[in-house]
C-alpha positions in Angstrom: -5.2 1.8 -38.7 -8.1 2.2 -36.2 -7.0 3.3 -32.7 -9.4 1.9 -30.1 -9.8 3.9 -26.9 -8.0 1.3 -24.8 -5.0 1.4 -27.1 -4.7 5.1 -26.7 -4.9 4.9 -22.9 -2.4 2.0 -23.0 0.0 4.0 -25.1 -0.1 7.0 -22.8 0.4 4.7 -19.8 3.3 2.9 -21.4 5.0 6.1 -22.4 4.8 7.3 -18.8 6.3 4.0 -17.6 9.3 4.3 -19.9 10.2 7.6 -18.1 10.6 5.8 -14.8 13.2 3.2 -13.8 12.4 -0.5 -14.0 12.5 -1.1 -10.2 10.4 1.9 -9.1 6.8 1.0 -8.5 4.7 2.7 -11.2 1.5 3.2 -9.3 -0.5 4.9 -12.1 0.4 2.0 -14.4 -0.3 -0.6 -11.8 -3.7 0.9 -11.0 -4.4 1.1 -14.7 -3.8 -2.6 -15.1 -6.2 -3.3 -12.2 -8.8 -1.0 -13.7 -8.4 -2.6 -17.1 -9.0 -6.0 -15.6 -12.0 -4.8 -13.6 -13.6 -3.0 -16.6 -12.8 -5.3 -19.4 -12.7 -8.6 -17.6 -11.6 -11.5 -19.9 -11.3 -9.0 -22.8 -8.2 -7.6 -21.0 -6.4 -11.0 -21.2 -4.1 -10.1 -24.1 -3.2 -6.7 -22.6 -2.3 -8.4 -19.3 -0.2 -11.0 -21.0 1.7 -8.3 -22.8 2.5 -6.6 -19.5 4.2 -9.8 -18.2 7.2 -8.7 -20.3 7.2 -5.1 -19.1 10.5 -3.6 -18.0 9.1 -2.5 -14.6 8.9 -5.5 -12.3 5.9 -4.1 -10.4 3.9 -3.8 -13.6 4.8 -7.4 -14.3 3.6 -8.5 -10.8 0.4 -6.5 -11.2 -0.2 -8.2 -14.6 0.4 -11.7 -13.1 -1.9 -10.9 -10.2 -4.6 -9.6 -12.5 -4.4 -12.8 -14.7 -4.9 -14.8 -11.5 -8.0 -12.8 -10.7 -9.4 -13.7 -14.1 -8.9 -17.4 -13.3 -8.3 -18.0 -17.0 -6.3 -21.2 -17.6 -4.9 -19.8 -20.9 -2.6 -17.7 -18.7 -0.7 -20.8 -17.5 1.4 -21.1 -20.5 2.6 -17.5 -20.2 3.0 -17.5 -16.4 5.1 -20.7 -16.5 7.7 -18.9 -18.5 8.5 -16.7 -15.4 8.9 -19.5 -12.9 12.7 -19.3 -13.1 12.9 -15.5 -13.4 15.9 -13.9 -11.8 13.7 -11.7 -9.6 12.3 -13.5 -6.5 9.3 -11.2 -6.4 8.3 -12.2 -9.9 8.8 -15.9 -9.2 6.7 -15.6 -6.1 3.9 -13.7 -7.8 3.8 -16.1 -10.7 3.7 -19.1 -8.4 0.8 -17.7 -6.4 -1.0 -16.7 -9.6 -0.7 -20.2 -11.0 -2.0 -21.7 -7.8 -5.0 -19.3 -7.8 -5.8 -20.2 -11.4 -5.6 -23.9 -10.6 -7.7 -23.5 -7.4 -10.2 -21.4 -9.2 -10.7 -24.0 -11.9 -10.8 -27.0 -9.7 -14.0 -29.0 -9.8 -15.7 -26.7 -12.4 -16.7 -28.9 -15.4 -17.3 -25.8 -17.5 -13.7 -24.8 -17.3 -10.9 -26.2 -19.5 -8.1 -28.2 -17.9 -5.6 -26.0 -16.1 -2.6 -27.9 -17.6 -1.2 -28.9 -14.2 0.0 -32.4 -13.6 -0.5 -34.1 -10.3 2.6 -34.1 -8.1 4.1 -37.4 -7.0 4.4 -37.6 -3.2 
């Protein structure tokens, strides 16, 4: 098995997170997610999606926000799974992320459809 540098970094970060409680903001991990997004761009997509299921809610929020910054409509099908999450902060973050992705793709013919249906008024 080949261990790529990002996997090694991710493994260390994940191990540090497991030592903390699920509701305590894990600033090193949150900053790591943001840096990963900034450095790798769309290549970080899969790592960000995986972090949506992290046990630490703040890491999950950071992952949702980072996916929104990528404005990649592939994230919609994963973010929608958390619309009814038991935690209100997660629900709020996911909703804002979905809106950012939708707004970022609006009117851009080079982007795939965001998967949103128009709302009836």
